[in-house]
N, C-alpha and C positions, 0 to 999 in steps of 0.2 A: 370928633366931628360927628354930628348926627345927620343921618340921611345923606351922606356924601356919596355921590356916584363916582365911579372910576373915571368917567369922562369930565368930571367937574374940576379937574386940576389942570393947571397950565402945562405941566410937563407931559400930560396925557393928550394935549392938543386943544384944551378949552380956550376959546377966545372970549367967552362970556364972563368967566370969573378970573380975578387977578389973584394968584396964589404964589407970590414970589418966595415967601419963607418956606412953604412946603416944597416948592420946586427946588430950592437950594438944598434942603435936606435930601430930597430924592437924588440930586446929582452927586451927593457925597456919600450915599448909603447903598445898601443892598436893596434891590426892589424885586418883589415877587409879582410876576405877571399872570400867573395861573393859580387861582385859589377858589375856594367855595366856602360858604357859610354852613355851619352844621344845622342851622334852622333859620327860617325866614323872620322869626321874631327875635327881639333884642335880648330878653332874659336868657333863653336857651343858648343863644349865640355867645353871650358873655360867659355863661357857665362852661361852654366848650373851650373857649379861649383860655379861661383861668385854670381849668382842671385838666385839659387835654382829653376829656372824656366825651363820648357821644351823649347828648342830653337825654335822648329817649330812654337809654338804659338806666338812667337815674330817675326816670319818671318826670322829667322837666321838659315841657310843661305837662300838666295833667294830673298831678297827685291830688290836687284840690286842697282845700283847707287853708288855714292861716299861714302855714309855713311853706306853702307850695312855692317851689323855685328857690328856696333858700339854701345856701351852702351849709353843710354840716361842719362844725369846727374841727372835725378830724380830717377833713379834706386836705390833701397836699396839693396846693396850687402853685401857680407860677411865682407869686410873691414870696412864698416860703422857700421856693427853690432859689430865687435871687438872694434872699436873706442868708441862706446857707452858703451862698457863694461870696458873701461879704458885701453885697449891695444894699443900699437903703432904698426903700420903696415908699410910695405914698399914693393916696387915692385922690383923684380929681374927676368930677363929673358924675355921670349916672352910675348907679350900682344895681339896685333892685335885687340883690342876692343876699342881703344881710339879714340876720336875725340877732337876737341878743347874744353878746359875747363875740361877735365877729365884726 
């Protein structure tokens, strides 16, 4: 979901949006109520979630140039960790971290 606020979900008390499927998942899952984003912009935040690294240390954002913000193919990210654990992964939605070969 893009630009979804924590109060936009039924299980969080929203009466404006109807989110029955997300509410069901939340009732059957572990929920984290205290978290923060590594960066207010989407690309650096995705980088942090995927790699577990603070984006500023990798120069994301801010390196400039055509490959700014792209993952290096040598990065060990969450998808590779899941694959080593026997899980299948797939990509759906926004990415903005890809370069050739990734």
